[in-house]
PDB file of N, CA, C and O in Angstrom:
ATOM      1  N   ASN A   1     105.552  94.259  76.393  1.00  0.00           N
ATOM      2  CA  ASN A   1     106.322  95.185  75.581  1.00  0.00           C
ATOM      3  C   ASN A   1     105.407  95.911  74.599  1.00  0.00           C
ATOM      4  O   ASN A   1     104.582  95.294  73.926  1.00  0.00           O
ATOM      5  N   SER A   2     105.564  97.196  74.530  1.00  0.00           N
ATOM      6  CA  SER A   2     104.795  98.006  73.591  1.00  0.00           C
ATOM      7  C   SER A   2     105.638  98.271  72.349  1.00  0.00           C
ATOM      8  O   SER A   2     106.820  98.599  72.443  1.00  0.00           O
ATOM      9  N   LYS A   3     105.020  98.126  71.202  1.00  0.00           N
ATOM     10  CA  LYS A   3     105.718  98.431  69.949  1.00  0.00           C
ATOM     11  C   LYS A   3     105.745  99.936  69.697  1.00  0.00           C
ATOM     12  O   LYS A   3     106.565 100.431  68.924  1.00  0.00           O
ATOM     13  N   ASP A   4     104.828 100.663  70.365  1.00  0.00           N
ATOM     14  CA  ASP A   4     104.648 102.080  70.079  1.00  0.00           C
ATOM     15  C   ASP A   4     105.404 103.014  71.024  1.00  0.00           C
ATOM     16  O   ASP A   4     105.685 104.155  70.658  1.00  0.00           O
ATOM     17  N   TYR A   5     105.739 102.555  72.229  1.00  0.00           N
ATOM     18  CA  TYR A   5     106.310 103.460  73.231  1.00  0.00           C
ATOM     19  C   TYR A   5     107.497 102.821  73.950  1.00  0.00           C
ATOM     20  O   TYR A   5     107.511 101.616  74.201  1.00  0.00           O
ATOM     21  N   ASP A   6     108.488 103.644  74.275  1.00  0.00           N
ATOM     22  CA  ASP A   6     109.594 103.199  75.118  1.00  0.00           C
ATOM     23  C   ASP A   6     109.266 103.385  76.590  1.00  0.00           C
ATOM     24  O   ASP A   6     109.797 102.681  77.449  1.00  0.00           O
ATOM     25  N   SER A   7     108.385 104.343  76.876  1.00  0.00           N
ATOM     26  CA  SER A   7     107.983 104.641  78.243  1.00  0.00           C
ATOM     27  C   SER A   7     106.454 104.712  78.288  1.00  0.00           C
ATOM     28  O   SER A   7     105.843 105.475  77.540  1.00  0.00           O
ATOM     29  N   TYR A   8     105.845 103.924  79.158  1.00  0.00           N
ATOM     30  CA  TYR A   8     104.384 103.918  79.243  1.00  0.00           C
ATOM     31  C   TYR A   8     103.927 103.363  80.589  1.00  0.00           C
ATOM     32  O   TYR A   8     104.722 102.817  81.353  1.00  0.00           O
ATOM     33  N   TYR A   9     102.642 103.512  80.861  1.00  0.00           N
ATOM     34  CA  TYR A   9     102.036 103.016  82.089  1.00  0.00           C
ATOM     35  C   TYR A   9     101.051 101.897  81.777  1.00  0.00           C
ATOM     36  O   TYR A   9     100.474 101.829  80.692  1.00  0.00           O
ATOM     37  N   VAL A  10     100.876 101.014  82.773  1.00  0.00           N
ATOM     38  CA  VAL A  10      99.850  99.976  82.712  1.00  0.00           C
ATOM     39  C   VAL A  10      99.064 100.087  84.014  1.00  0.00           C
ATOM     40  O   VAL A  10      99.636 100.012  85.101  1.00  0.00           O
ATOM     41  N   TYR A  11      97.748 100.266  83.897  1.00  0.00           N
ATOM     42  CA  TYR A  11      96.879 100.489  85.060  1.00  0.00           C
ATOM     43  C   TYR A  11      95.913  99.320  85.212  1.00  0.00           C
ATOM     44  O   TYR A  11      95.284  98.889  84.245  1.00  0.00           O
ATOM     45  N   PHE A  12      95.804  98.812  86.443  1.00  0.00           N
ATOM     46  CA  PHE A  12      94.889  97.714  86.766  1.00  0.00           C
ATOM     47  C   PHE A  12      93.870  98.212  87.781  1.00  0.00           C
ATOM     48  O   PHE A  12      94.232  98.846  88.772  1.00  0.00           O
ATOM     49  N   TYR A  13      92.592  97.923  87.534  1.00  0.00           N
ATOM     50  CA  TYR A  13      91.534  98.396  88.421  1.00  0.00           C
ATOM     51  C   TYR A  13      90.337  97.445  88.386  1.00  0.00           C
ATOM     52  O   TYR A  13      90.296  96.507  87.590  1.00  0.00           O
ATOM     53  N   GLU A  14      89.366  97.706  89.261  1.00  0.00           N
ATOM     54  CA  GLU A  14      88.066  97.033  89.242  1.00  0.00           C
ATOM     55  C   GLU A  14      86.998  98.109  89.327  1.00  0.00           C
ATOM     56  O   GLU A  14      87.149  99.074  90.076  1.00  0.00           O
ATOM     57  N   THR A  15      85.928  97.957  88.572  1.00  0.00           N
ATOM     58  CA  THR A  15      84.895  99.002  88.532  1.00  0.00           C
ATOM     59  C   THR A  15      84.180  99.173  89.864  1.00  0.00           C
ATOM     60  O   THR A  15      83.843 100.300  90.226  1.00  0.00           O
ATOM     61  N   GLY A  16      83.939  98.113  90.597  1.00  0.00           N
ATOM     62  CA  GLY A  16      83.191  98.216  91.842  1.00  0.00           C
ATOM     63  C   GLY A  16      84.037  98.444  93.076  1.00  0.00           C
ATOM     64  O   GLY A  16      83.506  98.456  94.186  1.00  0.00           O
ATOM     65  N   ASN A  17      85.324  98.622  92.918  1.00  0.00           N
ATOM     66  CA  ASN A  17      86.235  98.761  94.046  1.00  0.00           C
ATOM     67  C   ASN A  17      86.307 100.217  94.505  1.00  0.00           C
ATOM     68  O   ASN A  17      86.632 101.108  93.720  1.00  0.00           O
ATOM     69  N   GLU A  18      86.002 100.448  95.775  1.00  0.00           N
ATOM     70  CA  GLU A  18      86.011 101.810  96.333  1.00  0.00           C
ATOM     71  C   GLU A  18      87.375 102.483  96.193  1.00  0.00           C
ATOM     72  O   GLU A  18      87.449 103.673  95.888  1.00  0.00           O
ATOM     73  N   LYS A  19      88.446 101.737  96.411  1.00  0.00           N
ATOM     74  CA  LYS A  19      89.795 102.307  96.342  1.00  0.00           C
ATOM     75  C   LYS A  19      90.141 102.782  94.935  1.00  0.00           C
ATOM     76  O   LYS A  19      91.012 103.633  94.759  1.00  0.00           O
ATOM     77  N   CYS A  20      89.458 102.232  93.938  1.00  0.00           N
ATOM     78  CA  CYS A  20      89.768 102.570  92.546  1.00  0.00           C
ATOM     79  C   CYS A  20      89.012 103.806  92.051  1.00  0.00           C
ATOM     80  O   CYS A  20      89.423 104.413  91.061  1.00  0.00           O
ATOM     81  N   LYS A  21      87.924 104.190  92.711  1.00  0.00           N
ATOM     82  CA  LYS A  21      87.067 105.255  92.177  1.00  0.00           C
ATOM     83  C   LYS A  21      87.820 106.552  91.907  1.00  0.00           C
ATOM     84  O   LYS A  21      87.766 107.071  90.792  1.00  0.00           O
ATOM     85  N   ASP A  22      88.524 107.087  92.911  1.00  0.00           N
ATOM     86  CA  ASP A  22      89.250 108.348  92.726  1.00  0.00           C
ATOM     87  C   ASP A  22      90.384 108.191  91.725  1.00  0.00           C
ATOM     88  O   ASP A  22      90.620 109.066  90.892  1.00  0.00           O
ATOM     89  N   THR A  23      91.073 107.081  91.816  1.00  0.00           N
ATOM     90  CA  THR A  23      92.193 106.831  90.920  1.00  0.00           C
ATOM     91  C   THR A  23      91.715 106.701  89.480  1.00  0.00           C
ATOM     92  O   THR A  23      92.388 107.167  88.560  1.00  0.00           O
ATOM     93  N   ASN A  24      90.564 106.074  89.277  1.00  0.00           N
ATOM     94  CA  ASN A  24      90.012 105.941  87.924  1.00  0.00           C
ATOM     95  C   ASN A  24      89.797 107.301  87.279  1.00  0.00           C
ATOM     96  O   ASN A  24      90.037 107.463  86.083  1.00  0.00           O
ATOM     97  N   GLU A  25      89.349 108.273  88.051  1.00  0.00           N
ATOM     98  CA  GLU A  25      89.136 109.621  87.519  1.00  0.00           C
ATOM     99  C   GLU A  25      90.454 110.256  87.089  1.00  0.00           C
ATOM    100  O   GLU A  25      90.520 110.907  86.047  1.00  0.00           O
ATOM    101  N   VAL A  26      91.495 110.070  87.884  1.00  0.00           N
ATOM    102  CA  VAL A  26      92.812 110.606  87.538  1.00  0.00           C
ATOM    103  C   VAL A  26      93.318 109.949  86.252  1.00  0.00           C
ATOM    104  O   VAL A  26      93.873 110.620  85.382  1.00  0.00           O
ATOM    105  N   VAL A  27      93.123 108.638  86.139  1.00  0.00           N
ATOM    106  CA  VAL A  27      93.565 107.919  84.937  1.00  0.00           C
ATOM    107  C   VAL A  27      92.783 108.405  83.721  1.00  0.00           C
ATOM    108  O   VAL A  27      93.361 108.589  82.650  1.00  0.00           O
ATOM    109  N   LYS A  28      91.479 108.614  83.871  1.00  0.00           N
ATOM    110  CA  LYS A  28      90.662 109.118  82.751  1.00  0.00           C
ATOM    111  C   LYS A  28      91.182 110.472  82.280  1.00  0.00           C
ATOM    112  O   LYS A  28      91.269 110.716  81.077  1.00  0.00           O
ATOM    113  N   SER A  29      91.526 111.349  83.213  1.00  0.00           N
ATOM    114  CA  SER A  29      92.067 112.665  82.847  1.00  0.00           C
ATOM    115  C   SER A  29      93.397 112.514  82.128  1.00  0.00           C
ATOM    116  O   SER A  29      93.658 113.216  81.150  1.00  0.00           O
ATOM    117  N   TYR A  30      94.233 111.612  82.598  1.00  0.00           N
ATOM    118  CA  TYR A  30      95.541 111.379  81.982  1.00  0.00           C
ATOM    119  C   TYR A  30      95.379 110.842  80.558  1.00  0.00           C
ATOM    120  O   TYR A  30      96.087 111.261  79.642  1.00  0.00           O
ATOM    121  N   VAL A  31      94.449 109.920  80.385  1.00  0.00           N
ATOM    122  CA  VAL A  31      94.236 109.278  79.082  1.00  0.00           C
ATOM    123  C   VAL A  31      93.787 110.273  78.028  1.00  0.00           C
ATOM    124  O   VAL A  31      94.136 110.128  76.857  1.00  0.00           O
ATOM    125  N   ARG A  32      93.026 111.271  78.418  1.00  0.00           N
ATOM    126  CA  ARG A  32      92.511 112.245  77.446  1.00  0.00           C
ATOM    127  C   ARG A  32      93.617 112.912  76.655  1.00  0.00           C
ATOM    128  O   ARG A  32      93.444 113.203  75.471  1.00  0.00           O
ATOM    129  N   GLY A  33      94.749 113.157  77.292  1.00  0.00           N
ATOM    130  CA  GLY A  33      95.821 113.865  76.607  1.00  0.00           C
ATOM    131  C   GLY A  33      96.902 112.972  76.033  1.00  0.00           C
ATOM    132  O   GLY A  33      97.737 113.429  75.253  1.00  0.00           O
ATOM    133  N   LYS A  34      96.897 111.694  76.414  1.00  0.00           N
ATOM    134  CA  LYS A  34      97.991 110.812  76.010  1.00  0.00           C
ATOM    135  C   LYS A  34      97.452 109.436  75.653  1.00  0.00           C
ATOM    136  O   LYS A  34      96.348 109.061  76.046  1.00  0.00           O
ATOM    137  N   SER A  35      98.241 108.707  74.916  1.00  0.00           N
ATOM    138  CA  SER A  35      97.840 107.339  74.612  1.00  0.00           C
ATOM    139  C   SER A  35      98.877 106.338  75.120  1.00  0.00           C
ATOM    140  O   SER A  35      98.814 105.156  74.784  1.00  0.00           O
ATOM    141  N   SER A  36      99.825 106.806  75.926  1.00  0.00           N
ATOM    142  CA  SER A  36     100.885 105.921  76.412  1.00  0.00           C
ATOM    143  C   SER A  36     100.511 105.271  77.748  1.00  0.00           C
ATOM    144  O   SER A  36     101.325 105.189  78.667  1.00  0.00           O
ATOM    145  N   ILE A  37      99.255 104.810  77.828  1.00  0.00           N
ATOM    146  CA  ILE A  37      98.803 104.091  79.013  1.00  0.00           C
ATOM    147  C   ILE A  37      97.878 102.969  78.562  1.00  0.00           C
ATOM    148  O   ILE A  37      97.027 103.152  77.692  1.00  0.00           O
ATOM    149  N   TYR A  38      98.065 101.811  79.170  1.00  0.00           N
ATOM    150  CA  TYR A  38      97.213 100.656  78.900  1.00  0.00           C
ATOM    151  C   TYR A  38      96.399 100.388  80.157  1.00  0.00           C
ATOM    152  O   TYR A  38      96.940 100.412  81.262  1.00  0.00           O
ATOM    153  N   VAL A  39      95.115 100.135  80.000  1.00  0.00           N
ATOM    154  CA  VAL A  39      94.209  99.994  81.139  1.00  0.00           C
ATOM    155  C   VAL A  39      93.557  98.616  81.110  1.00  0.00           C
ATOM    156  O   VAL A  39      93.023  98.192  80.085  1.00  0.00           O
ATOM    157  N   PHE A  40      93.606  97.920  82.251  1.00  0.00           N
ATOM    158  CA  PHE A  40      92.996  96.601  82.379  1.00  0.00           C
ATOM    159  C   PHE A  40      91.982  96.605  83.505  1.00  0.00           C
ATOM    160  O   PHE A  40      92.316  96.922  84.646  1.00  0.00           O
ATOM    161  N   ASN A  41      90.741  96.255  83.189  1.00  0.00           N
ATOM    162  CA  ASN A  41      89.721  96.031  84.206  1.00  0.00           C
ATOM    163  C   ASN A  41      89.877  94.581  84.648  1.00  0.00           C
ATOM    164  O   ASN A  41      89.663  93.667  83.852  1.00  0.00           O
ATOM    165  N   MET A  42      90.242  94.362  85.891  1.00  0.00           N
ATOM    166  CA  MET A  42      90.523  93.015  86.373  1.00  0.00           C
ATOM    167  C   MET A  42      89.288  92.118  86.373  1.00  0.00           C
ATOM    168  O   MET A  42      89.411  90.893  86.396  1.00  0.00           O
ATOM    169  N   GLU A  43      88.109  92.717  86.348  1.00  0.00           N
ATOM    170  CA  GLU A  43      86.881  91.924  86.288  1.00  0.00           C
ATOM    171  C   GLU A  43      86.704  91.283  84.913  1.00  0.00           C
ATOM    172  O   GLU A  43      85.967  90.307  84.768  1.00  0.00           O
ATOM    173  N   GLU A  44      87.375  91.827  83.917  1.00  0.00           N
ATOM    174  CA  GLU A  44      87.264  91.316  82.550  1.00  0.00           C
ATOM    175  C   GLU A  44      88.545  90.637  82.064  1.00  0.00           C
ATOM    176  O   GLU A  44      88.542  89.984  81.020  1.00  0.00           O
ATOM    177  N   ALA A  45      89.622  90.784  82.803  1.00  0.00           N
ATOM    178  CA  ALA A  45      90.931  90.270  82.381  1.00  0.00           C
ATOM    179  C   ALA A  45      91.149  88.871  82.953  1.00  0.00           C
ATOM    180  O   ALA A  45      91.752  88.717  84.015  1.00  0.00           O
ATOM    181  N   ASN A  46      90.665  87.869  82.258  1.00  0.00           N
ATOM    182  CA  ASN A  46      90.745  86.495  82.747  1.00  0.00           C
ATOM    183  C   ASN A  46      92.142  85.903  82.675  1.00  0.00           C
ATOM    184  O   ASN A  46      92.440  84.947  83.391  1.00  0.00           O
ATOM    185  N   ASP A  47      93.005  86.450  81.825  1.00  0.00           N
ATOM    186  CA  ASP A  47      94.321  85.848  81.643  1.00  0.00           C
ATOM    187  C   ASP A  47      95.423  86.546  82.445  1.00  0.00           C
ATOM    188  O   ASP A  47      96.604  86.296  82.208  1.00  0.00           O
ATOM    189  N   ILE A  48      95.054  87.413  83.386  1.00  0.00           N
ATOM    190  CA  ILE A  48      96.030  88.076  84.238  1.00  0.00           C
ATOM    191  C   ILE A  48      95.970  87.437  85.623  1.00  0.00           C
ATOM    192  O   ILE A  48      94.898  87.286  86.209  1.00  0.00           O
ATOM    193  N   LYS A  49      97.140  87.066  86.132  1.00  0.00           N
ATOM    194  CA  LYS A  49      97.216  86.391  87.431  1.00  0.00           C
ATOM    195  C   LYS A  49      97.071  87.399  88.571  1.00  0.00           C
ATOM    196  O   LYS A  49      97.448  88.564  88.442  1.00  0.00           O
ATOM    197  N   THR A  50      96.520  86.929  89.682  1.00  0.00           N
ATOM    198  CA  THR A  50      96.450  87.728  90.899  1.00  0.00           C
ATOM    199  C   THR A  50      97.090  86.933  92.030  1.00  0.00           C
ATOM    200  O   THR A  50      97.119  85.703  91.994  1.00  0.00           O
ATOM    201  N   GLY A  51      97.598  87.632  93.022  1.00  0.00           N
ATOM    202  CA  GLY A  51      98.208  86.964  94.163  1.00  0.00           C
ATOM    203  C   GLY A  51      99.304  87.807  94.777  1.00  0.00           C
ATOM    204  O   GLY A  51      99.576  88.922  94.331  1.00  0.00           O
ATOM    205  N   LYS A  52      99.915  87.273  95.782  1.00  0.00           N
ATOM    206  CA  LYS A  52     100.951  88.011  96.522  1.00  0.00           C
ATOM    207  C   LYS A  52     102.361  87.781  95.964  1.00  0.00           C
ATOM    208  O   LYS A  52     103.245  88.612  96.170  1.00  0.00           O
ATOM    209  N   ASP A  53     102.577  86.673  95.265  1.00  0.00           N
ATOM    210  CA  ASP A  53     103.912  86.348  94.764  1.00  0.00           C
ATOM    211  C   ASP A  53     104.131  86.976  93.397  1.00  0.00           C
ATOM    212  O   ASP A  53     103.370  86.727  92.462  1.00  0.00           O
ATOM    213  N   PHE A  54     105.158  87.780  93.285  1.00  0.00           N
ATOM    214  CA  PHE A  54     105.450  88.396  91.999  1.00  0.00           C
ATOM    215  C   PHE A  54     106.923  88.736  91.901  1.00  0.00           C
ATOM    216  O   PHE A  54     107.584  89.000  92.905  1.00  0.00           O
ATOM    217  N   ASP A  55     107.419  88.727  90.692  1.00  0.00           N
ATOM    218  CA  ASP A  55     108.788  89.107  90.395  1.00  0.00           C
ATOM    219  C   ASP A  55     108.733  89.912  89.111  1.00  0.00           C
ATOM    220  O   ASP A  55     108.665  89.343  88.021  1.00  0.00           O
ATOM    221  N   TYR A  56     108.761  91.234  89.232  1.00  0.00           N
ATOM    222  CA  TYR A  56     108.605  92.088  88.062  1.00  0.00           C
ATOM    223  C   TYR A  56     109.876  92.246  87.250  1.00  0.00           C
ATOM    224  O   TYR A  56     109.822  92.740  86.124  1.00  0.00           O
ATOM    225  N   LYS A  57     110.998  91.847  87.777  1.00  0.00           N
ATOM    226  CA  LYS A  57     112.265  92.077  87.083  1.00  0.00           C
ATOM    227  C   LYS A  57     112.363  91.315  85.767  1.00  0.00           C
ATOM    228  O   LYS A  57     113.008  91.778  84.827  1.00  0.00           O
ATOM    229  N   ASN A  58     111.730  90.161  85.697  1.00  0.00           N
ATOM    230  CA  ASN A  58     111.876  89.315  84.520  1.00  0.00           C
ATOM    231  C   ASN A  58     110.640  89.292  83.622  1.00  0.00           C
ATOM    232  O   ASN A  58     110.570  88.484  82.695  1.00  0.00           O
ATOM    233  N   VAL A  59     109.682  90.149  83.876  1.00  0.00           N
ATOM    234  CA  VAL A  59     108.445  90.158  83.104  1.00  0.00           C
ATOM    235  C   VAL A  59     108.656  90.869  81.774  1.00  0.00           C
ATOM    236  O   VAL A  59     109.209  91.968  81.731  1.00  0.00           O
ATOM    237  N   THR A  60     108.213  90.236  80.684  1.00  0.00           N
ATOM    238  CA  THR A  60     108.310  90.855  79.363  1.00  0.00           C
ATOM    239  C   THR A  60     106.954  90.909  78.670  1.00  0.00           C
ATOM    240  O   THR A  60     106.852  91.430  77.560  1.00  0.00           O
ATOM    241  N   ASP A  61     105.921  90.383  79.302  1.00  0.00           N
ATOM    242  CA  ASP A  61     104.592  90.329  78.712  1.00  0.00           C
ATOM    243  C   ASP A  61     103.575  90.534  79.832  1.00  0.00           C
ATOM    244  O   ASP A  61     103.816  90.128  80.969  1.00  0.00           O
ATOM    245  N   TYR A  62     102.455  91.153  79.524  1.00  0.00           N
ATOM    246  CA  TYR A  62     101.469  91.417  80.570  1.00  0.00           C
ATOM    247  C   TYR A  62     100.949  90.131  81.223  1.00  0.00           C
ATOM    248  O   TYR A  62     100.489  90.165  82.364  1.00  0.00           O
ATOM    249  N   LYS A  63     101.014  89.014  80.523  1.00  0.00           N
ATOM    250  CA  LYS A  63     100.568  87.743  81.103  1.00  0.00           C
ATOM    251  C   LYS A  63     101.517  87.242  82.181  1.00  0.00           C
ATOM    252  O   LYS A  63     101.155  86.360  82.961  1.00  0.00           O
ATOM    253  N   GLY A  64     102.717  87.787  82.235  1.00  0.00           N
ATOM    254  CA  GLY A  64     103.685  87.413  83.264  1.00  0.00           C
ATOM    255  C   GLY A  64     103.533  88.210  84.547  1.00  0.00           C
ATOM    256  O   GLY A  64     104.193  87.917  85.544  1.00  0.00           O
ATOM    257  N   ILE A  65     102.675  89.209  84.528  1.00  0.00           N
ATOM    258  CA  ILE A  65     102.461  90.067  85.691  1.00  0.00           C
ATOM    259  C   ILE A  65     101.491  89.388  86.648  1.00  0.00           C
ATOM    260  O   ILE A  65     100.491  88.808  86.224  1.00  0.00           O
ATOM    261  N   THR A  66     101.791  89.464  87.936  1.00  0.00           N
ATOM    262  CA  THR A  66     100.853  89.046  88.972  1.00  0.00           C
ATOM    263  C   THR A  66     100.371  90.311  89.656  1.00  0.00           C
ATOM    264  O   THR A  66     101.168  91.035  90.253  1.00  0.00           O
ATOM    265  N   VAL A  67      99.074  90.587  89.575  1.00  0.00           N
ATOM    266  CA  VAL A  67      98.513  91.796  90.170  1.00  0.00           C
ATOM    267  C   VAL A  67      98.284  91.535  91.655  1.00  0.00           C
ATOM    268  O   VAL A  67      97.492  90.677  92.044  1.00  0.00           O
ATOM    269  N   LYS A  68      98.998  92.298  92.462  1.00  0.00           N
ATOM    270  CA  LYS A  68      98.944  92.123  93.915  1.00  0.00           C
ATOM    271  C   LYS A  68      97.662  92.708  94.495  1.00  0.00           C
ATOM    272  O   LYS A  68      97.065  92.130  95.403  1.00  0.00           O
ATOM    273  N   GLN A  69      97.247  93.840  93.974  1.00  0.00           N
ATOM    274  CA  GLN A  69      96.041  94.519  94.461  1.00  0.00           C
ATOM    275  C   GLN A  69      95.605  95.534  93.421  1.00  0.00           C
ATOM    276  O   GLN A  69      96.350  95.841  92.490  1.00  0.00           O
ATOM    277  N   VAL A  70      94.399  96.054  93.581  1.00  0.00           N
ATOM    278  CA  VAL A  70      93.930  97.162  92.746  1.00  0.00           C
ATOM    279  C   VAL A  70      93.575  98.323  93.660  1.00  0.00           C
ATOM    280  O   VAL A  70      93.113  98.098  94.779  1.00  0.00           O
ATOM    281  N   PRO A  71      93.775  99.544  93.221  1.00  0.00           N
ATOM    282  CA  PRO A  71      94.404  99.931  91.969  1.00  0.00           C
ATOM    283  C   PRO A  71      95.903  99.652  91.996  1.00  0.00           C
ATOM    284  O   PRO A  71      96.525  99.627  93.058  1.00  0.00           O
ATOM    285  N   MET A  72      96.465  99.447  90.826  1.00  0.00           N
ATOM    286  CA  MET A  72      97.903  99.233  90.689  1.00  0.00           C
ATOM    287  C   MET A  72      98.347  99.843  89.363  1.00  0.00           C
ATOM    288  O   MET A  72      97.705  99.642  88.331  1.00  0.00           O
ATOM    289  N   LEU A  73      99.438 100.582  89.400  1.00  0.00           N
ATOM    290  CA  LEU A  73      99.980 101.233  88.212  1.00  0.00           C
ATOM    291  C   LEU A  73     101.427 100.794  88.042  1.00  0.00           C
ATOM    292  O   LEU A  73     102.212 100.824  88.990  1.00  0.00           O
ATOM    293  N   ILE A  74     101.766 100.391  86.840  1.00  0.00           N
ATOM    294  CA  ILE A  74     103.137  99.987  86.526  1.00  0.00           C
ATOM    295  C   ILE A  74     103.699 100.965  85.513  1.00  0.00           C
ATOM    296  O   ILE A  74     103.029 101.320  84.543  1.00  0.00           O
ATOM    297  N   HIS A  75     104.927 101.398  85.737  1.00  0.00           N
ATOM    298  CA  HIS A  75     105.619 102.224  84.750  1.00  0.00           C
ATOM    299  C   HIS A  75     106.673 101.363  84.075  1.00  0.00           C
ATOM    300  O   HIS A  75     107.480 100.714  84.741  1.00  0.00           O
ATOM    301  N   VAL A  76     106.658 101.363  82.744  1.00  0.00           N
ATOM    302  CA  VAL A  76     107.614 100.590  81.959  1.00  0.00           C
ATOM    303  C   VAL A  76     108.530 101.561  81.221  1.00  0.00           C
ATOM    304  O   VAL A  76     108.073 102.502  80.572  1.00  0.00           O
ATOM    305  N   GLU A  77     109.815 101.315  81.335  1.00  0.00           N
ATOM    306  CA  GLU A  77     110.820 102.154  80.682  1.00  0.00           C
ATOM    307  C   GLU A  77     111.801 101.235  79.970  1.00  0.00           C
ATOM    308  O   GLU A  77     112.397 100.361  80.600  1.00  0.00           O
ATOM    309  N   ASN A  78     111.977 101.420  78.664  1.00  0.00           N
ATOM    310  CA  ASN A  78     112.905 100.603  77.870  1.00  0.00           C
ATOM    311  C   ASN A  78     112.676  99.101  78.056  1.00  0.00           C
ATOM    312  O   ASN A  78     113.616  98.332  78.260  1.00  0.00           O
ATOM    313  N   LYS A  79     111.406  98.707  77.979  1.00  0.00           N
ATOM    314  CA  LYS A  79     110.974  97.306  78.016  1.00  0.00           C
ATOM    315  C   LYS A  79     111.179  96.615  79.356  1.00  0.00           C
ATOM    316  O   LYS A  79     111.125  95.387  79.431  1.00  0.00           O
ATOM    317  N   LYS A  80     111.415  97.388  80.420  1.00  0.00           N
ATOM    318  CA  LYS A  80     111.535  96.819  81.761  1.00  0.00           C
ATOM    319  C   LYS A  80     110.633  97.588  82.718  1.00  0.00           C
ATOM    320  O   LYS A  80     110.446  98.797  82.582  1.00  0.00           O
ATOM    321  N   ILE A  81     110.081  96.872  83.682  1.00  0.00           N
ATOM    322  CA  ILE A  81     109.246  97.536  84.677  1.00  0.00           C
ATOM    323  C   ILE A  81     110.145  98.389  85.547  1.00  0.00           C
ATOM    324  O   ILE A  81     111.059  97.897  86.209  1.00  0.00           O
ATOM    325  N   ASP A  82     109.863  99.669  85.525  1.00  0.00           N
ATOM    326  CA  ASP A  82     110.670 100.664  86.215  1.00  0.00           C
ATOM    327  C   ASP A  82     110.165 100.895  87.637  1.00  0.00           C
ATOM    328  O   ASP A  82     110.956 101.055  88.566  1.00  0.00           O
ATOM    329  N   HIS A  83     108.839 100.913  87.800  1.00  0.00           N
ATOM    330  CA  HIS A  83     108.264 101.200  89.107  1.00  0.00           C
ATOM    331  C   HIS A  83     106.840 100.654  89.177  1.00  0.00           C
ATOM    332  O   HIS A  83     106.130 100.603  88.173  1.00  0.00           O
ATOM    333  N   VAL A  84     106.436 100.248  90.381  1.00  0.00           N
ATOM    334  CA  VAL A  84     105.074  99.774  90.617  1.00  0.00           C
ATOM    335  C   VAL A  84     104.471 100.639  91.715  1.00  0.00           C
ATOM    336  O   VAL A  84     105.067 100.811  92.778  1.00  0.00           O
ATOM    337  N   TYR A  85     103.286 101.181  91.452  1.00  0.00           N
ATOM    338  CA  TYR A  85     102.576 102.033  92.409  1.00  0.00           C
ATOM    339  C   TYR A  85     101.337 101.296  92.903  1.00  0.00           C
ATOM    340  O   TYR A  85     100.555 100.781  92.104  1.00  0.00           O
ATOM    341  N   TYR A  86     101.160 101.246  94.231  1.00  0.00           N
ATOM    342  CA  TYR A  86     100.014 100.558  94.815  1.00  0.00           C
ATOM    343  C   TYR A  86      99.022 101.513  95.467  1.00  0.00           C
ATOM    344  O   TYR A  86      97.814 101.280  95.423  1.00  0.00           O
ATOM    345  N   LYS A  87      99.519 102.572  96.062  1.00  0.00           N
ATOM    346  CA  LYS A  87      98.640 103.507  96.770  1.00  0.00           C
ATOM    347  C   LYS A  87      97.995 104.469  95.784  1.00  0.00           C
ATOM    348  O   LYS A  87      98.630 104.916  94.829  1.00  0.00           O
ATOM    349  N   ALA A  88      96.734 104.781  96.022  1.00  0.00           N
ATOM    350  CA  ALA A  88      96.025 105.732  95.160  1.00  0.00           C
ATOM    351  C   ALA A  88      96.763 107.066  95.120  1.00  0.00           C
ATOM    352  O   ALA A  88      96.869 107.678  94.058  1.00  0.00           O
ATOM    353  N   SER A  89      97.275 107.524  96.261  1.00  0.00           N
ATOM    354  CA  SER A  89      97.976 108.816  96.299  1.00  0.00           C
ATOM    355  C   SER A  89      99.248 108.768  95.452  1.00  0.00           C
ATOM    356  O   SER A  89      99.582 109.759  94.803  1.00  0.00           O
ATOM    357  N   ASP A  90      99.954 107.655  95.443  1.00  0.00           N
ATOM    358  CA  ASP A  90     101.164 107.531  94.628  1.00  0.00           C
ATOM    359  C   ASP A  90     100.823 107.473  93.139  1.00  0.00           C
ATOM    360  O   ASP A  90     101.550 108.017  92.307  1.00  0.00           O
ATOM    361  N   ILE A  91      99.722 106.816  92.812  1.00  0.00           N
ATOM    362  CA  ILE A  91      99.277 106.735  91.419  1.00  0.00           C
ATOM    363  C   ILE A  91      98.923 108.129  90.910  1.00  0.00           C
ATOM    364  O   ILE A  91      99.289 108.503  89.796  1.00  0.00           O
ATOM    365  N   LYS A  92      98.213 108.887  91.728  1.00  0.00           N
ATOM    366  CA  LYS A  92      97.838 110.257  91.345  1.00  0.00           C
ATOM    367  C   LYS A  92      99.074 111.108  91.101  1.00  0.00           C
ATOM    368  O   LYS A  92      99.130 111.850  90.120  1.00  0.00           O
ATOM    369  N   LYS A  93     100.074 111.009  91.990  1.00  0.00           N
ATOM    370  CA  LYS A  93     101.305 111.792  91.832  1.00  0.00           C
ATOM    371  C   LYS A  93     102.042 111.403  90.556  1.00  0.00           C
ATOM    372  O   LYS A  93     102.572 112.265  89.855  1.00  0.00           O
ATOM    373  N   ALA A  94     102.077 110.105  90.254  1.00  0.00           N
ATOM    374  CA  ALA A  94     102.806 109.640  89.072  1.00  0.00           C
ATOM    375  C   ALA A  94     102.176 110.172  87.798  1.00  0.00           C
ATOM    376  O   ALA A  94     102.885 110.453  86.832  1.00  0.00           O
ATOM    377  N   LEU A  95     100.854 110.315  87.778  1.00  0.00           N
ATOM    378  CA  LEU A  95     100.158 110.741  86.554  1.00  0.00           C
ATOM    379  C   LEU A  95      99.952 112.250  86.469  1.00  0.00           C
ATOM    380  O   LEU A  95      99.465 112.746  85.453  1.00  0.00           O
ATOM    381  N   ASP A  96     100.309 112.980  87.506  1.00  0.00           N
ATOM    382  CA  ASP A  96     100.160 114.455  87.467  1.00  0.00           C
ATOM    383  C   ASP A  96     101.237 115.083  86.629  1.00  0.00           C
ATOM    384  O   ASP A  96     101.271 116.305  86.483  1.00  0.00           O
TER     385      ASP A  96
END
């Protein structure tokens, strides 16, 4: 939950991941104009779970999120996860 925004994005990536390279550039462009996005480098985020099992409906804290893959973008609306984007093309469309 963000204290500052009712609607925001959370982006998960890895620096050495080929699939993340193009998406990282789109996120960097998005960040320049807005601050309603939180970015996590999975190589540095030791307290975030990874795996295939996840239930986003009941998550209220980033520690409750299980990252299925990178890149991954989550949209939060009114303190609930509204949408999860996995494909780079979908992430780009969401941030355009």
